Structures are given as C-alpha cells and as structure tokens.
C-alpha positions in Angstrom: -30.0 1.6 -2.0 -26.3 0.9 -1.0 -25.3 -2.6 -0.1 -24.6 -3.2 3.6 -21.0 -4.4 3.0 -18.0 -3.7 0.8 -15.9 -6.2 -1.1 -12.3 -5.6 -0.2 -9.4 -7.0 -2.2 -5.8 -6.4 -1.2 -3.4 -7.0 -4.2 0.3 -7.4 -4.1 2.4 -7.4 -7.3 2.5 -11.2 -7.3 -0.7 -12.4 -5.6 -4.0 -11.6 -4.0 -3.2 -11.0 -0.4 -6.8 -10.8 0.9 -10.3 -11.1 -0.7 -13.1 -10.3 1.8 -16.6 -10.1 0.4 -18.4 -8.7 3.5 -16.4 -5.8 5.0 -18.4 -3.3 7.1 -15.7 -0.7 7.6 -12.1 0.1 6.6 -9.6 2.6 8.0 -6.5 3.4 5.9 -3.5 5.8 6.3 -2.6 8.3 3.7 0.3 10.9 3.7 -2.3 13.4 4.9 -3.6 11.2 7.8 -6.1 8.4 8.4 -9.6 8.1 6.9 -12.4 5.7 7.2 -14.6 4.0 4.6 -18.2 2.8 5.1 -20.3 1.1 2.4 -22.3 4.2 1.7 -19.3 6.5 1.2 -18.9 8.0 -2.3 -16.4 6.5 -4.7 -12.8 7.7 -4.1 -9.2 7.2 -4.8 -6.4 7.6 -2.2 -2.7 7.3 -2.2 -1.7 5.1 0.8 1.3 5.7 3.1 3.1 2.8 4.8 1.1 2.0 7.8 -1.7 -0.1 9.3 -4.9 -0.8 7.3 -7.8 -1.9 9.5 -10.9 -3.6 8.3 -13.8 -5.4 10.0 -15.9 -8.2 8.5 -19.5 -8.9 9.4 -19.6 -10.5 12.8 -15.8 -10.7 13.3 -13.1 -8.8 15.1 -11.0 -6.1 13.4 -8.2 -7.3 11.1 -4.9 -5.4 11.1 -2.7 -5.4 8.0 0.6 -3.6 7.7 0.8 -2.2 4.2 3.5 -0.5 2.2 2.7 2.5 0.0 0.2 2.0 -2.7 -3.3 3.1 -3.8 -6.9 2.5 -2.6 -9.8 2.7 -5.1 -13.4 2.5 -4.0 -16.0 2.0 -6.7 -19.5 1.3 -5.5 -19.2 -1.6 -3.0 -15.8 -2.7 -4.4 -12.6 -1.5 -2.6 -9.3 -2.4 -4.3 -6.1 -1.8 -2.4 -2.9 -2.3 -4.4 0.4 -2.2 -2.4 3.9 -3.5 -2.8 4.0 -5.4 0.5 1.6 -6.5 3.2 1.7 -8.4 6.5 -1.1 -9.8 8.7 -0.8 -9.5 12.4 -2.8 -9.6 15.7 -0.6 -7.2 17.7 -0.7 -3.6 16.6 2.7 -2.8 18.3 4.4 -5.6 16.4 2.8 -4.6 13.1 3.8 -0.9 13.5 7.3 -2.0 14.3 7.3 -4.2 11.2 6.3 -1.2 9.1 9.1 0.9 10.5 11.7 -1.8 10.3 10.8 -3.5 7.1 8.9 -1.2 4.8 10.5 2.1 5.6 14.0 0.6 5.7 13.5 -1.1 2.3 12.1 2.1 0.9 15.3 4.0 2.0 17.5 1.2 0.6 15.6 1.3 -2.7 16.1 5.1 -2.9 19.8 4.7 -2.2 20.0 2.0 -5.0 18.2 4.3 -7.4 20.7 7.1 -6.7 23.6 4.7 -7.3 22.0 3.4 -10.6 21.5 7.0 -11.7 25.1 7.9 -11.1 26.2 4.7 -13.0 23.9 5.6 -15.9 25.2 9.2 -16.0 28.8 7.9 -16.1 28.0 5.5 -18.8 26.4 8.3 -20.9 29.4 10.5 -20.4 31.7 7.8 -21.6 29.5 7.0 -24.5 29.4 10.6 -25.5 33.2 10.7 -25.3 33.4 7.8 -27.8 31.1 9.6 -30.3 33.3 12.7 -30.1 36.7 11.0 -30.0 
C-alpha cells in the first residue's frame, strides 16, 4: 500500500531550501509542459524548466516556489528537486515575474559569459599553438 503523503526536498547547490514530510500533491513545469505528482504515482525523473513549482501539504494551502532549471526525482514516497535557484512567494504574478526577470535573465547572461570565455580560450589555444611552432 502506498503512503498517503510524499516527502519533498528542494535542494539548492549550497543549502536545503525546503524539507516537507507530508506533501499530498506537487505540480512542476518541464520543457514539455506541466505535470502533477500524487503519492501513488510511479517513480519518475523529469528535467525542470524555470517556472513555478506548486505543492500542498496536509491541511495547508498551496505553496508556490519559483525554481530555476533543474531535475525532479520521485522514488517511492520521496521526491527530490534539485535546482540552481528558488524563491518562495504568495503572489503567483510576482513569482512568475521573478522567474522571467531573475532566472531567465541570469541564464542569458551566463550563456553570454560562456561564449566570451570560449572565445578567450580559443584565442589562448591559438597563441599557445603559435609558440610551439615558432
């Protein structure tokens, strides 16, 4: 018999963001769309897109968390969400705006930085190759 609740842990690179032992349902966003988890659902793994993760604990209101890209793993009653950034919030409009402004902007800046670093590395390698041949 399946347990009536799931144990949700939301992990950031540097801390445990949330540890909820009695979660009755979870809704997460993936690049393909939203999906829900109930305690009886089969085990699964999903890549998460930046968006809003919703969960509900026994006898409480829904909790909304803005999450950056990451991964969700459900094993039995345990659900582990590992993301780079997360924010709690009460107002869905403000959380969605935070995702757009903060997470997506940072992701674009990180991609730009990676491109600059790749160009610097390629230039360094060309100069290094020139020293070996010259």
